[in-house]
C-alpha positions as CSV (number, residue, x, y, z in Angstrom):
1,M,-79.7,77.3,-204.8
2,T,-78.0,74.9,-202.8
3,D,-74.1,74.8,-202.1
4,R,-72.2,72.9,-204.5
5,P,-69.0,71.8,-205.2
6,A,-66.0,74.1,-207.0
7,P,-64.6,73.2,-210.5
8,A,-61.0,72.2,-210.7
9,T,-59.1,74.5,-213.1
10,R,-60.4,75.3,-216.4
11,G,-61.0,77.5,-219.3
12,P,-63.7,80.2,-219.4
13,L,-66.8,78.6,-219.3
14,E,-69.1,78.0,-222.6
15,V,-73.1,76.9,-222.5
16,A,-74.3,76.2,-226.0
17,W,-77.7,75.2,-227.7
18,F,-78.4,72.8,-230.5
19,A,-80.1,73.6,-233.8
20,A,-82.1,70.6,-235.1
21,L,-81.0,70.8,-238.6
22,C,-81.0,66.8,-238.6
23,D,-84.1,65.7,-238.5
24,D,-83.9,65.4,-234.8
25,D,-86.5,67.5,-232.7
26,Y,-89.8,65.8,-231.3
27,E,-92.3,66.4,-228.7
28,F,-92.7,62.6,-228.4
29,L,-89.2,60.6,-229.6
30,G,-89.6,58.7,-232.7
31,V,-93.2,60.1,-233.4
32,P,-92.5,62.8,-236.6
33,D,-94.4,66.1,-236.1
34,P,-94.3,68.1,-239.8
35,A,-93.9,71.4,-237.3
36,L,-90.8,70.1,-235.8
37,A,-89.1,68.9,-239.2
38,S,-85.7,70.4,-240.3
39,S,-86.3,73.3,-242.2
40,F,-84.6,77.0,-242.5
41,E,-87.5,78.2,-240.6
42,H,-87.9,76.2,-237.8
43,C,-84.2,75.5,-237.4
44,G,-84.0,79.5,-237.6
45,D,-86.4,79.9,-234.9
46,I,-84.0,77.6,-232.8
47,A,-80.9,79.8,-233.4
48,R,-82.5,83.3,-232.8
49,A,-84.0,82.3,-229.5
50,A,-81.0,80.7,-228.6
51,D,-79.0,84.3,-229.3
52,R,-81.7,86.4,-227.9
53,L,-81.5,84.0,-224.5
54,G,-78.0,84.5,-224.1
55,F,-76.4,81.2,-225.1
56,D,-72.8,81.3,-226.0
57,N,-72.7,79.5,-229.7
58,I,-75.1,77.3,-231.1
59,L,-74.4,73.7,-232.7
60,L,-75.2,73.5,-236.1
61,P,-75.0,69.7,-237.0
62,S,-74.4,67.9,-240.4
63,G,-75.7,64.6,-242.1
64,Y,-76.6,63.6,-245.7
65,D,-80.2,62.3,-245.6
66,L,-80.9,63.9,-242.5
67,G,-82.3,67.5,-242.7
68,I,-81.2,70.7,-244.4
69,D,-77.2,71.5,-245.2
70,S,-75.1,72.6,-242.4
71,V,-72.8,75.1,-244.3
72,A,-75.9,76.6,-246.5
73,F,-77.8,76.8,-243.3
74,A,-74.8,78.7,-241.7
75,A,-74.6,81.4,-244.2
76,G,-78.7,81.6,-244.1
77,I,-78.7,82.4,-240.5
78,A,-75.7,84.5,-239.9
79,P,-77.4,87.8,-240.6
80,Q,-80.1,87.0,-238.6
81,V,-77.9,86.1,-235.6
82,A,-76.5,89.6,-233.2
83,D,-74.2,87.9,-230.7
84,I,-73.9,84.1,-230.9
85,D,-71.2,82.0,-232.1
86,L,-72.4,79.2,-235.0
87,L,-70.6,76.1,-234.2
88,L,-70.8,74.9,-238.1
89,A,-70.4,70.9,-238.1
90,V,-68.5,70.4,-241.6
91,R,-67.8,66.4,-242.5
92,C,-64.4,66.3,-243.9
93,A,-63.6,65.1,-247.5
94,E,-66.9,66.1,-248.9
95,Q,-65.8,68.9,-250.5
96,W,-62.3,70.1,-251.8
97,P,-60.3,71.6,-248.5
98,P,-59.1,75.1,-250.5
99,Q,-63.2,75.6,-251.2
100,L,-64.3,74.7,-247.9
101,A,-61.6,76.9,-246.1
102,R,-63.4,80.2,-248.3
103,Q,-66.6,78.8,-247.6
104,L,-65.8,79.0,-243.6
105,A,-64.0,82.4,-244.1
106,T,-66.9,83.9,-245.8
107,I,-69.3,83.1,-242.8
108,D,-67.3,84.4,-240.5
109,R,-67.0,87.3,-241.9
110,M,-70.8,87.2,-242.4
111,L,-71.0,87.0,-238.6
112,G,-68.8,89.5,-237.6
113,P,-66.8,90.0,-234.1
114,S,-67.4,88.3,-231.5
115,K,-67.9,89.9,-227.9
116,R,-66.8,87.3,-226.0
117,H,-63.5,86.5,-228.2
118,P,-61.7,89.5,-229.3
119,D,-58.9,87.8,-230.9
120,R,-61.4,86.3,-233.4
121,G,-64.6,85.8,-234.9
122,R,-67.9,84.4,-234.3
123,L,-67.2,81.1,-236.5
124,C,-66.4,77.6,-234.6
125,V,-66.0,74.4,-237.0
126,N,-66.9,71.1,-235.6
127,I,-65.0,68.5,-237.1
128,I,-66.6,65.5,-238.3
129,S,-65.0,62.3,-239.8
130,S,-67.3,60.1,-241.0
131,D,-67.9,58.1,-244.5
132,L,-69.0,60.1,-247.3
133,P,-72.1,59.2,-248.5
134,G,-71.6,55.8,-250.9
135,A,-68.2,55.6,-250.0
136,P,-67.2,53.9,-246.8
137,L,-63.9,53.9,-245.7
138,E,-62.2,51.8,-242.7
139,S,-61.7,54.0,-239.3
140,E,-58.2,54.3,-238.9
141,P,-57.4,55.7,-242.9
142,R,-60.6,57.6,-242.4
143,Y,-59.3,59.6,-239.4
144,R,-56.4,60.1,-241.2
145,R,-57.7,61.9,-244.0
146,T,-59.6,64.3,-241.4
147,V,-56.0,64.9,-240.0
148,E,-55.3,65.5,-243.6
149,V,-58.4,68.0,-244.5
150,A,-58.1,69.6,-241.0
151,T,-54.3,70.7,-241.4
152,I,-54.8,71.9,-244.8
153,V,-57.8,73.9,-243.6
154,R,-55.8,75.3,-240.7
155,S,-53.1,76.2,-242.2
156,L,-55.1,78.1,-245.4
157,L,-57.3,80.1,-242.8
158,S,-54.3,81.1,-241.0
159,G,-52.9,82.6,-243.9
160,E,-50.3,80.3,-244.8
161,P,-49.7,79.0,-248.3
162,V,-49.9,74.6,-248.6
163,V,-47.7,72.4,-250.6
164,H,-48.9,69.3,-249.2
165,H,-48.3,66.0,-250.6
166,G,-50.6,63.4,-248.6
167,E,-52.2,59.8,-248.6
168,F,-55.5,61.4,-249.3
169,F,-54.4,65.0,-250.9
170,D,-51.7,66.3,-253.3
171,L,-52.2,70.3,-254.0
172,A,-50.0,73.3,-254.2
173,V,-52.3,76.4,-253.3
174,E,-51.9,79.8,-251.8
175,P,-54.7,80.6,-249.2
176,P,-57.6,82.1,-250.0
177,R,-58.2,86.4,-250.7
178,V,-61.2,86.2,-248.3
179,T,-59.8,85.7,-244.8
180,T,-61.6,85.1,-241.5
181,L,-62.3,88.5,-239.7
182,N,-59.0,88.4,-237.7
183,G,-57.3,86.4,-240.5
184,T,-57.0,83.4,-237.9
185,C,-58.4,79.9,-237.8
186,P,-61.5,79.2,-236.4
187,P,-61.3,77.1,-233.3
188,F,-61.6,73.6,-234.2
189,Y,-64.0,71.0,-232.4
190,F,-63.7,67.5,-232.4
191,G,-64.8,64.1,-230.6
192,G,-64.5,60.4,-231.6
193,L,-64.0,57.6,-228.8
194,S,-61.6,54.9,-230.7
195,E,-57.9,55.2,-230.5
196,A,-57.7,56.4,-234.2
197,A,-60.3,59.3,-233.4
198,R,-58.3,60.0,-229.9
199,D,-55.2,60.2,-231.5
200,A,-56.6,62.5,-234.7
201,A,-58.3,64.7,-231.7
202,A,-54.9,65.3,-230.0
203,E,-53.1,66.5,-233.3
204,I,-56.0,68.8,-234.5
205,A,-58.6,69.7,-232.3
206,D,-58.6,72.6,-230.0
207,V,-62.1,71.3,-228.2
208,Y,-62.5,67.8,-227.9
209,L,-66.1,66.9,-227.4
210,T,-67.5,64.0,-226.0
211,W,-71.0,62.9,-225.4
212,P,-72.7,62.2,-222.3
213,D,-71.1,59.6,-219.8
214,T,-70.6,58.8,-216.3
215,V,-68.6,61.6,-214.3
216,A,-65.7,58.8,-213.7
217,A,-65.7,57.9,-217.1
218,T,-65.9,61.4,-218.6
219,A,-62.8,62.3,-216.2
220,E,-60.9,59.1,-217.6
221,V,-61.1,60.4,-221.4
222,V,-60.1,64.1,-220.3
223,A,-57.3,62.5,-218.8
224,D,-56.5,60.5,-221.7
225,L,-56.7,63.1,-224.2
226,R,-55.0,66.0,-222.4
227,A,-52.0,63.5,-221.9
228,R,-52.0,62.7,-225.8
229,A,-52.4,66.4,-226.5
230,A,-49.3,67.2,-224.1
231,A,-47.1,64.0,-226.0
232,R,-47.6,66.6,-229.2
233,G,-46.6,69.8,-227.4
234,R,-50.8,71.2,-227.5
235,D,-53.0,71.9,-225.0
236,L,-56.7,70.9,-225.1
237,R,-60.3,72.2,-223.9
238,F,-63.0,69.7,-223.4
239,G,-66.8,70.0,-224.3
240,F,-69.8,68.1,-222.9
241,R,-72.5,67.3,-225.5
242,C,-75.5,66.0,-223.7
243,H,-79.4,66.7,-223.8
244,V,-81.3,68.3,-220.3
245,I,-84.7,67.6,-219.2
246,V,-85.1,70.2,-216.3
247,R,-88.2,71.0,-214.1
248,D,-89.4,72.9,-211.3
249,T,-89.1,69.0,-209.2
250,E,-87.1,66.2,-210.0
251,A,-90.4,64.1,-209.9
252,E,-91.7,66.6,-212.9
253,A,-88.2,66.1,-214.4
254,R,-88.7,62.3,-214.7
255,D,-92.1,62.7,-215.5
256,A,-91.2,64.5,-218.6
257,A,-88.4,61.9,-219.5
258,A,-91.1,59.5,-219.5
259,R,-93.3,61.2,-221.4
260,L,-90.5,61.8,-224.2
261,V,-90.6,58.1,-224.9
262,S,-94.2,57.3,-224.0
263,R,-95.3,57.2,-227.6
264,L,-91.9,55.1,-228.9
265,D,-92.1,52.0,-231.1
266,P,-88.8,49.9,-230.6
267,G,-88.4,49.2,-234.4
268,I,-89.0,53.1,-235.3
269,G,-86.0,53.7,-232.7
270,E,-83.6,51.1,-234.1
271,Q,-84.2,52.5,-237.5
272,I,-83.4,56.3,-236.3
273,R,-80.3,54.8,-234.5
274,R,-79.1,52.9,-237.8
275,R,-79.7,55.9,-240.4
276,S,-77.3,58.2,-239.4
277,L,-73.1,57.2,-241.0
278,D,-71.8,56.9,-238.0
279,S,-74.2,54.2,-236.8
280,G,-71.2,51.7,-236.1
281,S,-68.4,54.1,-234.5
282,A,-66.9,53.8,-230.9
283,G,-69.1,56.6,-229.9
284,V,-72.7,54.9,-230.7
285,A,-71.2,51.8,-228.9
286,R,-70.6,53.4,-225.5
287,Q,-73.6,55.1,-225.6
288,A,-75.2,51.4,-226.0
289,E,-73.3,50.2,-223.1
290,L,-74.9,53.1,-221.0
291,R,-78.4,52.2,-222.1
292,S,-77.5,48.4,-221.3
293,S,-76.1,49.4,-217.8
294,A,-78.8,51.7,-216.8
295,D,-81.5,51.0,-214.1
296,A,-85.0,49.6,-215.2
297,D,-85.8,54.0,-214.9
298,G,-83.1,54.2,-217.4
299,F,-80.8,56.0,-215.5
300,V,-77.0,55.2,-215.3
301,E,-76.1,57.0,-212.5
302,D,-77.8,59.8,-210.5
303,H,-79.7,62.7,-213.2
304,L,-78.1,60.9,-216.1
305,W,-81.0,59.2,-218.0
306,T,-80.2,56.9,-221.1
307,G,-84.0,57.0,-222.5
308,V,-83.0,59.5,-225.3
309,G,-80.7,56.9,-226.8
310,R,-83.2,54.6,-227.8
311,A,-84.4,56.9,-230.5
312,R,-81.2,58.6,-231.6
313,S,-77.8,57.8,-232.8
314,G,-75.3,59.7,-231.2
315,A,-75.3,62.0,-227.8
316,G,-78.1,59.4,-226.2
317,A,-78.4,60.7,-222.5
318,A,-79.6,63.7,-220.6
319,I,-79.0,64.9,-217.2
320,V,-82.5,65.2,-215.7
321,G,-83.6,66.9,-212.7
322,D,-84.6,70.1,-210.7
323,P,-82.6,73.3,-211.7
324,D,-80.3,73.0,-208.4
325,Q,-79.9,69.5,-209.3
326,V,-79.3,69.8,-213.3
327,V,-76.9,72.5,-212.0
328,A,-75.1,70.4,-209.4
329,T,-74.5,67.4,-211.8
330,M,-73.0,69.8,-214.8
331,L,-70.6,71.3,-212.6
332,R,-69.2,67.8,-211.6
333,Y,-68.5,67.7,-214.9
334,V,-66.8,70.9,-214.9
335,Q,-64.6,69.7,-212.2
336,V,-62.9,67.2,-214.0
337,G,-62.3,69.5,-216.8
338,V,-65.5,70.2,-218.8
339,D,-65.4,73.8,-219.7
340,S,-68.0,74.0,-222.9
341,F,-71.6,72.3,-222.6
342,I,-73.4,72.0,-225.9
343,L,-77.1,71.1,-224.5
344,S,-80.2,70.5,-226.6
345,G,-83.8,69.2,-225.2
346,Y,-86.9,68.0,-226.9
347,P,-89.0,69.9,-228.4
348,H,-85.5,72.5,-229.0
349,L,-87.4,75.7,-229.0
350,G,-89.3,75.1,-226.3
351,E,-86.6,73.5,-224.2
352,C,-84.4,76.4,-225.1
353,E,-86.5,78.9,-223.5
354,R,-86.8,76.5,-220.4
355,V,-82.9,75.9,-219.9
356,A,-82.1,79.8,-220.7
357,R,-84.5,80.5,-217.5
358,D,-83.6,77.6,-215.1
359,V,-80.1,76.4,-216.1
360,L,-78.2,79.0,-217.9
361,P,-78.2,82.2,-215.0
362,F,-77.5,79.7,-212.1
363,L,-74.9,78.0,-213.5
364,R,-72.8,81.0,-214.7
365,A,-73.6,82.6,-211.4
366,A,-71.8,79.2,-209.7
367,I,-69.1,79.6,-211.8
368,A,-68.8,83.3,-211.0
369,A,-68.6,82.5,-207.2
370,I,-65.7,80.6,-207.9
371,D,-63.9,82.8,-210.0
């Protein structure tokens, strides 16, 4: 491996994979394949592979009309994975907060203790602030509702009684008898680029998640969120949700990227982008901006390819290159404050194997050499 830049001060490195619960698995983007459709069997294969291959965590995404339910899936897969954490996405206000706290505590107990984190169990929670199906809400009140839900759930999972008289919830309740494994609230992962989202993240998040962007833009977001959290007396870790296309050579990786979108009908891509509940968010708008500023091959900067976003709402870019280039690119994000990566690739099962072999050990070795 070639020499790489040393990262800045950071927390322990976390590398996670992605379980395609939201009908987001393809060999060719935009071309449905029944074998890759969201199901307990297929997504379970992805989760079990990520566990076996040594990933630290796996994101279980959540949608309404997209695939299978994340909470039900988490409960089903928990007894089938031995070491990996589950990053369970929950859409705020779709469930009554005390009942959500009880479900999360139960799943944390089903997972058992964490080998990497002796102070907690293996459950992590991705807080999603989205419209409720059939009941849209403007951005600012929606984020205020999210803060209320997260605040209530955090208190209950920390064993604290809650008396809450808020804009959206009015309740007085004791914590559930069933606690998390260690009686503490799992870490909250949260993302969003609007002003309201950033303020909410600074108030409730433990890990702020950003979708793929240039290194410079990512550094600006990290600095901004770090300052907002500090003003509230809080610290944040930072996560980077991105796709990866790694091959033995850069040319082969670029060919794989081109192949991925080679059968994409632009109209189908537009339909896919619009069907998500967050399709009008500031984060989605930023992904579109990156695509519009990319070169003719879809690259917005070296090794950051925006083609995935042609058929996806949400994280719409991939790190593309040979193993050395992919690791070096990830280390550039580490330098600006990222210490958690949530990676994915198409198809998710095969690329999980490839990234575990060609990226994971070299990234960890590079970090260990610096530590």
